[in-house]
KOLZA-165864 format. One line per 3 residues: number of its first residue (from 1); their letters; for each residue x, y, z of C-alpha. Coordinates in steps of 0.001 Angstrom, whole numbers. Example, Ala and Ser with C-alpha at 12.3 -4.5 7.8 and 13.67 -1.06 7.14 Angstrom:
! residues 2
1 = AS = 12300/-4500/7800  13670/-1060/7140
! end
This chain:
! residues 499
1 = MFP = -83051/42694/31853  -79655/44378/32323  -79033/47324/30253
4 = THT = -76437/49142/29654  -76362/52884/30844  -74565/55410/29368
7 = APP = -73072/58035/31562  -75083/61634/31509  -72409/64484/31103
10 = ADE = -73390/66175/34379  -71944/63163/36141  -68829/63668/34637
13 = EQL = -69172/66990/34830  -69907/66618/38405  -66828/64272/39497
16 = RRL = -64412/66756/37529  -65646/69955/39908  -64522/67704/42369
19 = GYE = -61209/67655/40826  -60970/63970/38712  -60865/63406/35245
22 = PRL = -63366/60075/34911  -61042/56738/34330  -63720/54191/35255
25 = TRR = -66199/53323/33006  -69915/54213/33934  -72192/51548/33261
28 = MGE = -73871/50759/36474  -78176/52220/36816  -79711/52897/40604
31 = FGN = -80835/49328/40760  -77077/48091/40505  -75738/50482/42623
34 = FAI = -78525/49407/45325  -77330/45306/44403  -74085/45746/44919
37 = SFS = -74570/47259/49075  -77575/44702/49299  -75230/42116/48058
40 = VIS = -72410/42883/50424  -75002/43138/53813  -75856/39642/52834
43 = ILS = -78133/38234/54934  -77258/34814/53921  -73994/35570/54692
46 = GCM = -74052/37597/58143  -76712/35844/59514  -75558/32532/58773
49 = TLF = -71958/32584/59512  -72679/34338/62751  -75770/31783/63709
52 = AFG = -73507/29546/66218  -71982/33039/67220  -75735/34321/68424
55 = LNT = -76763/31098/69950  -74257/31421/72283  -74172/35017/72853
58 = GGP = -77608/35775/74358  -79246/33068/72316  -82592/33575/70311
61 = AVM = -83672/36303/72164  -80525/38380/71534  -80173/37955/67935
64 = LWG = -83876/38356/67354  -84590/42007/69598  -80702/42906/68499
67 = WVG = -81366/42625/64690  -84602/44812/65762  -82762/47728/67017
70 = VGF = -79816/47523/65461  -81238/47915/62656  -83041/50821/63114
73 = MVL = -79605/52422/64104  -77822/51562/61093  -80908/52935/59085
76 = LVG = -79945/55866/60747  -76025/55945/59828  -76695/54755/56650
79 = MAL = -79277/57829/55727  -76970/60216/57348  -74305/58668/55128
82 = AEV = -76535/58755/52159  -76643/62662/52371  -73068/62902/52393
85 = TSA = -72730/60598/49756  -75609/62621/47324  -72778/65621/47819
88 = YPT = -69363/63934/47323  -70177/60492/44958  -66321/59670/44372
91 = SGA = -64514/56126/44239  -62918/57266/47168  -65819/57396/48959
94 = LYF = -65828/58270/52831  -62059/59017/52627  -62857/61978/49868
97 = MAH = -65807/63240/52405  -63390/63160/55064  -61156/65467/53009
100 = RLG = -63048/67594/51702  -64876/68300/55078  -62286/68207/57237
103 = GPR = -58932/68560/56033  -56165/65618/54154  -54991/64585/57621
106 = WGW = -59131/63219/58362  -59057/61907/55104  -55913/59718/55646
109 = FTG = -57164/58080/58741  -60733/57122/57665  -59460/55708/54552
112 = WLN = -57265/53691/56239  -60386/52644/58775  -62414/52536/55583
115 = LLG = -59367/49951/53507  -59449/47694/56738  -62814/47214/57010
118 = LVG = -63428/46560/53397  -60792/44182/53099  -61656/42914/56416
121 = GIA = -64859/42047/54988  -63614/39693/52370  -61809/37806/54648
124 = GID = -65574/37501/57165  -67676/36539/54242  -65627/34201/51897
127 = YGA = -63911/32651/55160  -67476/32466/56423  -68226/30278/52517
130 = ASF = -65536/28034/53302  -67269/27131/56512  -70280/26244/54268
133 = VGA = -68876/24585/51869  -66890/22574/54222  -70269/21718/55521
136 = FLN = -71751/20450/52390  -68275/18377/51703  -69942/17020/55216
139 = LQW = -72732/16109/54642  -72468/15146/50625  -69179/12684/51097
142 = GYT = -68322/12812/54856  -65718/15076/54608  -64610/16664/58229
145 = PTP = -63607/20219/58376  -60029/20796/59394  -58615/24398/59754
148 = GGL = -56391/23762/57111  -58815/22180/55200  -61192/25389/55261
151 = FGI = -58467/27394/54997  -57579/25894/51518  -60848/26693/50428
154 = FML = -61090/29628/51617  -57921/30506/49403  -60203/28907/46592
157 = ILL = -62716/31787/46603  -60333/34586/46941  -59415/32784/44022
160 = LHA = -62739/32732/42015  -63695/36529/43346  -60043/38223/42185
163 = VLN = -60968/36240/38743  -64394/37149/38605  -63748/40995/39660
166 = LRA = -60830/40943/36563  -64107/41295/34149  -65402/44038/33206
169 = VRV = -68080/46311/35513  -71082/44950/33699  -69956/41815/34944
172 = VSL = -69912/42523/38410  -73094/44523/38032  -75767/41508/36336
175 = LNG = -73680/39023/39029  -75273/41664/41687  -78727/41938/40213
178 = ISV = -78966/38331/40202  -77757/38396/43647  -80353/39828/45077
181 = WWH = -83251/37826/43784  -81115/35165/44809  -80944/36052/47828
184 = IGG = -84740/37281/48300  -85852/33799/46648  -83208/32204/48907
187 = VAL = -84922/33507/52145  -88630/32839/50938  -87040/29201/49859
190 = IVG = -85494/28639/53591  -88466/30075/55670  -91175/28489/53697
193 = ALT = -89182/24763/53777  -88258/25214/57667  -91993/26702/58394
196 = LVP = -93725/23740/56001  -91571/20698/56490  -91000/19955/60421
199 = SHH = -93726/18470/62579  -92350/20349/65879  -91548/24207/66093
202 = QDT = -90440/26189/69210  -93136/28332/70597  -93177/32640/70167
205 = TWV = -92083/32596/73412  -89001/30822/73418  -88286/32280/70224
208 = FSH = -88380/35619/71554  -87734/35444/75168  -84964/32462/75574
211 = FVN = -81638/33455/76551  -78244/31320/76530  -74566/32662/77610
214 = NTG = -71706/29743/76942  -69521/33022/76986  -68156/32063/80530
217 = WSN = -69133/35828/81241  -71388/36131/84106  -73222/39677/83496
220 = PIY = -76629/39539/81267  -76034/42707/79930  -72218/42393/78818
223 = VSA = -73294/39048/77103  -76283/40885/75186  -74239/43768/73969
226 = LGL = -71769/41387/72432  -74113/39555/70817  -75300/42873/68655
229 = LLA = -72596/41610/67008  -74516/39404/64682  -76530/41896/63295
232 = QYT = -73985/44748/63295  -71629/42746/61479  -74243/41625/58844
235 = FSG = -74901/45477/58457  -71567/46712/57145  -70613/47285/53784
238 = YDA = -73392/49589/52786  -70574/51973/51838  -70449/49508/48621
241 = SAH = -72889/52268/46597  -70620/55076/47323  -67573/53282/46176
244 = MSE = -68910/52440/42555  -70315/56291/42493  -67818/56419/39382
247 = ETT = -69072/53668/37526  -72923/55008/38543  -74977/57091/36256
250 = KAS = -76662/59522/38180  -74462/58923/41114  -75474/61887/43505
253 = VSA = -78627/60228/43931  -78153/56659/42427  -75440/55540/45547
256 = ARG = -77739/57868/48185  -80674/56150/47437  -78614/52666/46728
259 = IVR = -77361/52787/50862  -80461/53340/52294  -82380/51023/50420
262 = SIW = -80263/48026/50900  -80158/48528/54727  -84410/48522/55016
265 = VSW = -84716/45726/53023  -82244/43829/54701  -83879/44465/57837
268 = IAG = -87020/43295/56731  -85443/40288/55432  -83150/39110/57804
271 = FVL = -85568/39704/60678  -87488/36946/58560  -84741/34226/57402
274 = LAG = -83515/35071/61903  -87429/33990/63082  -87492/31236/60503
277 = MLY = -84266/29700/61828  -85391/30125/65209  -88456/28095/65181
280 = AVQ = -87034/25399/63419  -84357/24809/66039  -84972/21034/67399
283 = DYD = -82116/20416/69436  -79951/23383/70518  -77302/21643/72028
286 = GVL = -77123/19384/69096  -77035/22276/66850  -73780/23638/68850
289 = ASA = -71943/20332/68642  -72504/19751/64580  -70147/17445/63436
292 = TGV = -70785/20012/60226  -69050/22583/61975  -71898/25000/60894
295 = APA = -74694/25469/63107  -77470/26677/60634  -76226/23107/58590
298 = QIF = -77430/21052/61450  -80992/23050/61595  -81465/22519/57970
301 = LDA = -80358/18538/58561  -82676/18140/61676  -85986/19818/60371
304 = LGL = -85809/18718/56669  -83108/15457/56293  -80274/15376/54388
307 = TGA = -81226/16257/50635  -83136/19048/51869  -80074/20101/54389
310 = KVM = -78177/19919/50885  -80740/21834/49264  -80560/24790/51423
313 = LAV = -76569/24992/51838  -75776/25015/48144  -78590/28087/48118
316 = VIL = -76688/29734/51301  -73191/29008/49582  -74103/30619/46135
319 = AQL = -75362/33576/48049  -72495/34083/50325  -70285/34102/47140
322 = FCG = -72002/37151/45209  -71525/38784/48937  -67762/38212/48765
325 = NAE = -68018/39265/45433  -69600/42214/45725  -66957/43054/48429
328 = TAA = -64300/42156/46692  -65259/45051/44059  -66156/47580/46720
331 = ASR = -62293/47143/48262  -61243/46995/44849  -62384/50942/44246
334 = MVF = -61318/51490/47516  -57560/51057/46535  -57928/52060/43581
337 = AFS = -58967/55286/44749  -57040/56189/47592  -54373/55031/45366
340 = RDG = -54835/57582/42879  -54003/60028/45662  -51047/59112/46251
343 = ALP = -52030/57547/50213  -50846/53866/49698  -47094/52697/49652
346 = GSG = -46898/51947/45816  -49225/54153/44692  -48586/54300/41062
349 = LWS = -49163/50258/40440  -52466/50332/42661  -54136/52895/40594
352 = RVS = -54015/51326/37240  -56753/50459/35408  -56735/48031/32507
355 = ERT = -57149/49067/29733  -59700/46605/28366  -62080/45756/30666
358 = GTP = -61861/49614/32705  -60960/47582/36116  -58543/48309/38664
361 = VAG = -56777/45158/38502  -54094/45883/41089  -56520/46615/43095
364 = VWL = -58178/44035/43474  -55331/41657/43449  -53903/43825/46519
367 = SVS = -57590/43342/48451  -57458/39102/48244  -54173/39228/49011
370 = VAA = -54606/41312/52692  -57843/38988/53227  -55526/36070/53120
373 = VLA = -53392/37580/55638  -56204/39139/57679  -57544/35213/58284
376 = LPA = -54492/33580/59226  -54621/33005/62620  -58161/30744/61432
379 = LWS = -55692/28439/61112  -54832/28040/64457  -57315/30080/66696
382 = PVA = -61286/28654/67354  -62364/31710/68070  -60371/33753/65535
385 = YGA = -63656/33650/63121  -65584/36534/65838  -62276/38531/65968
388 = VTA = -62187/39081/61940  -65666/39649/61911  -65084/42380/64530
391 = INV = -61946/43917/61956  -64880/44365/59909  -67186/46467/61920
394 = LGM = -63786/48208/63720  -62706/49884/60335  -66380/50524/58643
397 = TPA = -68123/51509/61410  -65868/54482/62646  -65420/55428/58581
400 = YAV = -68839/55547/58734  -69318/58235/61187  -66352/60849/60568
403 = PVY = -68040/62028/57105  -70864/62223/59023  -69224/64175/62391
406 = LRL = -67864/66192/59908  -70659/67194/58448  -72442/68104/61487
409 = RAG = -69538/70367/62649  -69391/72117/59215  -72986/72872/59724
412 = SRF = -74240/75666/56958  -71003/75526/55840  -71585/71838/54390
415 = QAG = -73600/71920/50570  -76271/68863/50376  -76386/67406/47318
418 = PWH = -79881/66741/45571  -80645/63516/48244  -80554/65210/52134
421 = LGR = -82492/65134/55351  -83150/68413/55284  -84490/69695/59250
424 = WSR = -83746/65821/59986  -80172/65980/59102  -78918/66967/62689
427 = PVG = -80759/65289/64359  -80073/61540/62440  -76204/62482/62471
430 = VVA = -76316/62894/66027  -77603/60182/67045  -75634/58090/64251
433 = VCW = -72276/59179/65243  -73080/58417/68914  -74442/54813/67935
436 = VAV = -71409/54527/65984  -69530/55543/69217  -71081/53224/71445
439 = VTL = -70795/50183/68729  -66655/50497/68541  -65930/50616/71966
442 = LFC = -68503/47168/71991  -66278/45262/70004  -63331/45644/71386
445 = LPQ = -63683/43867/74438  -63376/40170/74939  -66027/37761/73746
448 = AYP = -65329/34695/75315  -63974/34051/79186  -61322/33317/80336
451 = VTG = -59248/35205/78343  -56219/33074/76544  -55077/32755/73461
454 = DTF = -56975/30886/71680  -60236/33109/72974  -58220/36713/72904
457 = NYA = -60238/38918/70230  -57650/40216/68644  -60050/42560/66136
460 = PLA = -58620/45860/68368  -54769/44597/67610  -55512/44708/64367
463 = LGV = -57265/47866/64255  -53984/49430/66441  -51861/47766/63734
466 = ALL = -53538/49302/60873  -53526/53038/63079  -50289/52669/63357
469 = GAW = -49230/52086/59948  -51689/54510/59023  -49879/57463/61271
472 = AWW = -45963/56050/60203  -46466/56510/56386  -48287/59575/57182
475 = WKA = -44881/61113/58828  -43272/59444/55838  -45462/60851/52768
478 = GRT = -48942/62052/53869  -48318/65704/54642  -48082/66262/51291
481 = YNP = -51419/64207/51073  -54205/66944/49388  -56324/64779/47151
484 = PVQ = -57233/65080/44359  -53608/65014/43568  -53157/64436/39891
487 = SNT = -53707/67544/37503  -54871/66659/34372  -51903/65878/32841
490 = ELA = -50919/63348/34898  -53961/61307/33983  -52976/61519/30602
493 = ELT = -49574/60707/31516  -50920/57329/33402  -53684/56273/30943
496 = IEV = -50863/56008/28344  -49343/53660/31107  -51989/51351/31764
499 = V = -51707/47816/31690
! end
C-alpha cells in the first residue's frame, strides 16, 4: 500500500543542476507528496479550531461564502506557485525560487517569512489540538481547561511531533497517507452523524445568510473581512509539497500536482464539513459559551449526546495530530534547506542530517522550540490564538506571492518546468499576487474592539520582529549570501560530520 520509491536518476541530476548535492532520501511518491500538503491544510484542524472565531466574526454567512470565495482565490495562488515549484523542486522551496528569480535579497527575506509562517503553523495547529484534548478531558473526567493546563498539553503534543519527525521519511510518508483517508473518512462520519441523528436542524436560509457580529466593531464589511481568517488560515501550508521535493520521486511534476490537488480536495471537503456543522447547531449562544472551551465540542454534545461527542472529538483530535506532524516535517525541511545555504545563525548545526534516518534532527528541534515561544502569549491573553493563526497567514501567504510576482517580472526569461499554466500563467499570477496583498493587509488589522492588552492582535508585531531580525542578520552575514553556497567538496566534508 505504501511502497518504497527509488529516486529516478533525473531527479538527482536536476537537483545537481540547481546546485545541490542530494543528501535527503527520496522515498516519497506522488500520493505521499499530495498527502503531506493535504494533512497540513487539514480541514479538521483549521475549520474546527477557528470555528468559534467564525461564529463571532460574521457567523454562518461569512463562514460558508467566505470559504467558497477564499478557496477559489487560494486555488489560483496554488496553481501559480505550483508552476514555479515545477521549475525549482528543492527543499528550500519558496526562498530558493525567489533567489533564482530575483536575487539573494529576495530569497533571504522570502525565506524568513516562510520560516515564520511554518513555525507559526506548528504553534497554531498544536495549540488548537491541545484545546480539543482539553475539551475531551472535560467531557470524560470533568477537567476544566485553563491556560496553564492547555499549554502543558500543547508542549506534550510538540514533543510527540518532534519524536515522530526524528524517524525516517518513510514513517512521515506513511502517517500522511493514513491522514488523507482519516480526514476524508472523518468528515464523512461527522457530517453523516450530524445529518442523521439530531431531530432538529437549522434551515438552509439561516445556514447561508445568518450574520453575527460579536467583535465590537460596527462595520459589517470590516467584520466580514476579518471572518475570512477561518478559511485563509485553513488553506495554509500547501507549500509542504514543495519542501518535500528532495524526498519525492519525479518531484518536478509530483510536487506541483501535490500543491494543487491538496487545495481543491480540501476546498470541497471543507465546505461539506462547515455546512454539516452549521446545520446541526442547536443553541448558538450555548455553543459559544461551552464549558468545554471548544465550540464544535458543544455542537457534538447537543446533537449527538455525550458518547457521540467524545467519539467525534477523538476523530478530530487525531486528524489535528496528523496535521501538526506534517507541518513539523515541512518546517524542519525548511530549516535544513535555509541553514544549508548559511541563512540562519548557527547554520552548521541546523543543516546536519542524521546518517541513520536521513532526517534533519536539529532542524526538527528548532522548529518545535520556536513554535512553543510563539504560543506563549496564550498563557495570559484570551484572544492570543487568533493572533497565532494570523502569524501563520502573515508569514506564509506573502511568501507564496513573492516567487509568483518574480516569475511575472521575469516574463519570457522564466524557463517553465514540465507542469505549467501555459497562456493562463500571467492572468492567474496577477490575480494571485493581488489577493495576497489584500489578505496580508486584512490580518494585520485589530480583530476585536476595544483594542486592549487582552484583545491586541500581536501578529503584525511578530511579523515586524521577524523582518527586523532578518534585516539585522542580513547586514551581519547575508550580504555574501548566494545559494547554493556549498560546493560538492564542502558537502562531502559535512556528510562526514553528520550526527
